[in-house]
C-alpha positions in Angstrom: -4.5 -10.1 -1.3 -3.3 -13.7 -1.7 -5.4 -16.1 0.3 -5.2 -19.9 0.2 -7.7 -22.0 2.2 -7.0 -25.7 2.8 -9.9 -28.0 3.9 -11.1 -31.6 3.4 -12.6 -32.2 0.0 -15.9 -33.3 1.7 -17.0 -32.0 5.1 -20.3 -33.0 6.8 -21.3 -31.3 10.0 -24.3 -31.9 12.3 -26.0 -34.3 14.7 -26.8 -37.6 13.0 -24.4 -37.1 10.0 -22.7 -40.4 10.9 -25.4 -42.0 8.8 -23.4 -41.1 5.8 -20.3 -43.1 6.9 -21.1 -46.2 4.8 -21.8 -44.2 1.7 -18.5 -42.3 2.1 -16.5 -45.4 3.0 -17.6 -47.2 -0.1 -16.3 -44.4 -2.3 -12.8 -45.0 -0.9 -12.5 -48.8 -0.9 -13.7 -52.2 0.3 -11.7 -52.8 3.5 -11.1 -50.1 6.1 -8.8 -50.0 9.0 -10.7 -48.3 11.9 -8.3 -46.4 14.3 -10.1 -45.7 17.6 -9.6 -46.2 21.3 -10.9 -48.1 24.3 -13.2 -45.3 25.4 -15.1 -45.6 22.1 -15.4 -49.3 22.8 -16.7 -48.9 26.3 -19.3 -46.3 25.3 -20.6 -48.6 22.5 -19.9 -45.9 19.9 -17.4 -48.1 18.1 -19.8 -50.9 17.7 -22.4 -48.5 16.3 -19.8 -47.4 13.7 -19.0 -50.9 12.7 -22.7 -51.7 12.3 -23.2 -48.6 10.2 -20.5 -49.8 7.8 -22.4 -53.0 7.2 -19.3 -55.2 7.1 -18.5 -58.5 8.7 -15.5 -58.8 11.0 -13.3 -60.1 8.2 -14.1 -57.2 6.0 -12.4 -54.6 8.2 -9.6 -54.3 10.7 -9.4 -52.2 13.9 -6.7 -50.7 16.1 -7.9 -49.4 19.5 -4.7 -49.0 21.6 -4.3 -45.2 21.1 -3.0 -43.4 24.1 -4.1 -39.9 25.2 -0.9 -38.5 23.8 -0.2 -40.8 20.8 3.3 -42.1 20.3 5.4 -43.5 17.4 4.7 -47.0 18.8 0.9 -46.4 18.2 1.6 -45.3 14.7 3.8 -48.3 13.8 1.5 -50.8 15.4 -1.5 -49.4 13.5 0.5 -49.4 10.3 1.4 -53.1 10.7 -2.3 -53.9 11.0 -3.1 -51.9 7.9 -0.5 -53.8 5.9 -1.2 -57.2 7.4 -4.9 -57.1 6.5 -4.4 -55.3 3.2 -6.7 -52.5 4.0 -7.4 -49.8 1.3 -8.6 -46.9 3.4 -8.7 -45.6 7.0 -11.5 -44.4 9.3 -10.3 -42.4 12.3 -12.9 -42.5 15.0 -12.3 -40.7 18.3 -10.5 -37.7 19.8 -7.6 -35.8 18.3 -5.2 -38.6 19.3 -7.0 -41.1 17.1 -7.2 -38.7 14.2 -3.6 -37.6 14.4 -2.4 -41.2 14.5 -4.6 -42.1 11.5 -3.2 -39.2 9.5 0.4 -40.3 10.0 -0.5 -44.0 9.3 -2.2 -43.0 6.1 1.0 -41.1 5.0 3.4 -43.8 6.0 1.3 -46.5 4.3 1.7 -44.6 1.0 5.4 -43.8 1.3 8.7 -45.5 2.0 9.8 -43.2 4.7 10.1 -43.4 8.5 8.1 -41.3 10.9 11.3 -39.5 11.9 12.1 -38.7 8.2 8.7 -37.2 7.7 9.1 -35.1 10.9 12.5 -33.9 9.4 10.3 -32.1 6.8 10.9 -34.3 3.8 7.5 -33.3 2.5 8.7 -32.8 -1.0 9.3 -36.5 -1.2 5.8 -37.5 0.0 3.1 -39.1 -2.0 -0.6 -38.4 -1.1 -1.6 -40.6 1.9 -4.1 -43.5 1.9 -7.7 -42.2 1.7 -8.8 -41.2 5.2 -12.2 -40.4 6.8 -12.0 -38.5 10.1 -14.9 -38.7 12.6 -14.1 -36.7 15.7 -15.9 -37.6 19.0 -14.7 -34.5 21.0 -15.2 -30.8 20.4 -11.7 -29.4 20.6 -8.8 -30.5 18.5 -10.3 -29.6 15.1 -8.0 -32.3 13.7 -10.7 -33.4 11.2 -10.1 -30.2 9.2 -6.3 -29.7 9.6 -3.2 -30.7 7.8 -1.4 -31.1 11.1 -0.5 -34.2 13.1 1.3 -34.3 16.4 3.0 -37.6 17.6 5.1 -37.9 20.8 8.6 -39.4 20.2 9.1 -41.3 23.5 12.9 -41.6 22.8 13.5 -37.9 22.7 10.5 -36.7 24.8 9.5 -34.4 22.0 6.1 -33.9 20.4 6.7 -34.1 16.7 4.5 -31.6 15.0 4.1 -32.3 11.3 2.2 -30.0 8.9 1.6 -30.6 5.2 -1.4 -31.0 2.9 -0.8 -34.8 2.7 -2.1 -35.0 6.3 -5.5 -33.5 5.4 -8.4 -36.0 5.6 -10.2 -36.5 2.4 -13.6 -36.8 4.2 -14.7 -35.5 7.6 -17.9 -36.3 9.4 -18.6 -34.1 12.5 -21.5 -35.6 14.4 -22.0 -33.8 17.7 -24.1 -36.7 19.0 -20.9 -38.5 19.9 -19.8 -35.7 22.2 -22.7 -36.1 24.6 -20.9 -38.9 26.5 -17.7 -36.9 26.9 -17.2 -36.3 30.6 -17.0 -32.7 32.0 -13.2 -32.6 32.5 -12.6 -33.7 28.9 -15.3 -31.3 27.7 -13.4 -28.5 29.4 -10.0 -29.5 28.2 -11.0 -29.9 24.6 -13.2 -26.8 24.6 -10.4 -24.6 25.9 -8.1 -26.2 23.3 -10.5 -25.1 20.6 -10.6 -21.6 22.2 -6.8 -21.4 22.0 -6.9 -22.5 18.4 -9.4 -19.7 17.6 -7.7 -17.0 19.6 -4.1 -17.9 18.5 -5.1 -18.1 14.8 -6.8 -14.7 15.1 -3.8 -12.9 16.5 -1.2 -14.9 14.4 1.0 -13.0 12.0 -0.2 -15.5 9.3 -3.9 -14.7 9.8 -5.9 -13.3 6.9 -9.4 -11.9 6.4 -11.0 -15.3 5.8 -9.3 -17.2 8.6 -10.3 -14.4 11.0 -14.0 -15.0 10.2 -13.7 -18.6 11.2 -11.7 -17.6 14.3 -14.3 -15.0 15.4 -17.3 -17.3 14.9 -15.5 -20.1 16.8 -14.7 -17.9 19.8 -18.2 -16.5 19.9 -19.7 -20.0 20.1 -17.2 -21.3 22.6 -17.4 -18.4 25.0 -21.2 -18.5 24.9 -21.8 -22.3 25.0 -18.8 -24.2 26.5 -20.0 -23.7 30.1 -23.4 -25.1 29.1 -21.8 -28.2 27.5 -19.6 -28.6 30.6 -22.5 -28.3 33.1 -25.0 -30.4 31.1 -23.5 -32.8 28.6 -26.9 -33.7 27.2 -27.5 -30.1 26.0 -27.9 -30.9 22.3 -27.7 -27.3 21.2 -24.6 -26.6 23.2 -22.9 -29.8 22.0 -23.7 -29.0 18.4 -22.4 -25.4 18.7 -19.2 -26.6 20.3 -18.6 -29.2 17.6 -19.1 -26.5 14.9 -16.9 -24.1 16.8 -14.1 -26.7 17.1 -14.3 -27.3 13.3 -14.3 -23.6 12.6 -11.3 -23.1 14.9 -9.6 -26.0 13.2 -10.0 -24.5 9.7 -8.7 -21.2 11.1 -5.5 -22.5 12.7 -4.7 -25.0 10.0 -4.5 -22.1 7.6 -3.2 -19.3 9.9 -1.3 -21.4 12.4 -1.0 -21.2 16.2 1.3 -19.1 18.3 3.0 -19.1 21.7 0.4 -21.1 23.7 0.8 -24.2 21.5 4.6 -23.7 21.2 4.9 -23.8 25.0 2.2 -26.4 25.5 3.7 -29.3 23.5 6.9 -29.6 25.6 4.8 -29.7 28.8 2.7 -32.5 27.4 5.7 -34.4 26.1 7.6 -34.3 29.4 4.9 -34.3 32.0 2.0 -36.0 30.2 -0.5 -33.2 30.9 -3.4 -33.5 28.4 -3.0 -31.1 25.5 -6.1 -29.0 26.2 -5.3 -28.7 29.9 -1.8 -27.5 29.3 -3.0 -25.0 26.8 -5.5 -23.7 29.4 -2.7 -23.5 32.0 -0.6 -21.3 29.7 -3.4 -19.1 28.4 -3.1 -16.5 31.2 0.6 -16.0 30.8 0.2 -15.8 27.0 -2.4 -13.0 27.4 -0.2 -11.1 29.9 2.9 -11.3 27.8 1.2 -10.6 24.4 -1.4 -8.1 25.5 0.4 -4.9 24.5 1.1 -6.3 21.0 -2.4 -7.6 20.3 -4.6 -5.1 22.2 -6.5 -4.1 19.1 -7.2 -7.7 18.1 -8.5 -8.5 21.6 -10.7 -5.5 21.6 -12.2 -6.5 18.2 -12.9 -9.9 19.5 -14.6 -8.5 22.6 -16.8 -6.1 20.6 -17.8 -8.9 18.2 -18.9 -11.2 21.0 -20.1 -8.9 23.8 -22.5 -5.9 23.3 -21.2 -4.5 26.6 -17.8 -4.1 25.1 -18.9 -2.1 22.0 -18.4 1.3 23.6 -15.3 0.6 25.6 -11.8 1.9 24.7 -9.3 -0.5 23.1 -7.6 -1.2 26.5 -10.9 -1.6 28.3 -12.4 -3.9 25.6 -9.2 -6.0 25.6 -9.3 -6.3 29.4 -13.0 -7.2 29.2 -12.2 -10.2 27.0 -9.4 -11.3 29.2 -11.7 -11.1 32.2 -14.4 -13.2 30.4 -11.8 -15.9 29.5 -10.5 -16.0 33.0 -14.0 -16.4 34.4 -14.6 -19.3 32.0 -11.4 -21.0 33.0 -12.4 -20.6 36.7 -15.8 -22.1 36.0 -14.2 -25.0 34.2 -11.9 -25.6 37.2 -8.7 -25.3 35.1 -5.8 -26.1 37.5 -2.3 -24.5 37.6 0.6 -26.7 36.7 1.4 -26.9 40.5 -2.2 -27.8 41.3 -2.1 -30.5 38.7 0.5 -32.3 40.8 3.7 -31.7 38.7 6.8 -31.7 40.9 8.3 -28.2 41.1 11.9 -29.4 41.1 11.4 -31.6 38.0 9.5 -28.8 36.2 12.2 -26.2 36.9 14.9 -28.6 35.9 13.2 -29.0 32.5 12.9 -25.2 31.7 15.8 -25.1 29.3 14.7 -28.1 27.3 11.0 -26.9 27.2 12.0 -23.4 26.1 14.3 -24.8 23.4 11.7 -27.2 22.2 9.0 -24.5 22.2 11.1 -22.2 20.0 12.1 -25.2 17.7 8.5 -25.9 17.0 8.2 -22.5 15.2 4.8 -21.6 16.7 6.1 -18.8 19.0 7.5 -17.0 16.0 3.9 -16.5 14.8 3.3 -14.3 17.9 3.3 -10.6 17.1 5.6 -10.3 20.2 8.1 -13.1 19.9 9.7 -14.2 23.2 13.3 -15.1 23.7 14.5 -18.3 25.3 14.9 -16.7 28.7 11.5 -15.0 28.4 9.8 -18.4 27.7 11.5 -19.9 30.7 10.1 -17.0 32.9 6.6 -17.6 31.4 6.8 -21.3 32.4 7.8 -20.2 35.9 4.8 -17.9 36.1 2.5 -20.5 34.7 3.7 -23.1 37.3 2.0 -21.5 40.2 
């Protein structure tokens, strides 16, 4: 046994924990750069955070132009603000896009390398990033507890996935109260993203006894409460359980990695701008169909852990039971196919070679117990389309 677990040095979870933001911020410096988005402005959440910090407008800086799928332009624009106003730490407040952008800005601010050089895996040359506090406002990406950042390179239409301990936030505050204003479609997308994190990390070849505990607990919470959070956003218990599940799944996949779903999902998002959680959900059925024979025992274990009705079923029956429950959830959440989402069939088919190559280049499919070839990935995309 040789298990290593990487997490933030300080992790606070629960409704109302944002009250500790000023205390934690003052430990890191005097002038933060807040990286957020326009949604947080419109909901009033960003103003609440600034008030909690107890600082005047000249004692902080803010960047709120983050896109749904953050780009290198977002990173460099935020970095310029950090440098211009001589900030000493960063507060990431928002969804995974805000958190991922902040992680990369923190690393660039502490190093003399370009984003492209960092993506080229020059991690041995990196100094620790600028201190970062991550405050997620959705229950899905788990970015607050991962050493991963994903930024879209608009020049190459590739999602640059970067993974190294330097991207890990020093402090994370997971306050589920902020998720109550998340609309149903985003609740569904981010929730299924967390489900994929938990499922993929459980069946990954890099999984271990500890990460599987986090994966199982996350899946149990998601499969039991995501539909409640989707149907009633004000359900405090469901929102809190989903936030905890997202964090648990984040810890699991940060340490055990993801597999085929994420490998195939990133190219779809980069080329066709489908939100990450939705593209994961679109690919979940073909992943299960392709991988089922190799992960049947794992699927059965998950089913028996979550559902008493599966305890006395055979391996095959229990695995099928779990797949059925996941399918039912996705139907309840109105997850569309790629075709139904409105992606042009001709354009999608023309991109198959690039998407399959980019998926394999990401390294995630190689964590599958059953590793697909380039041609098999193309066929899976075709199946997922309609």
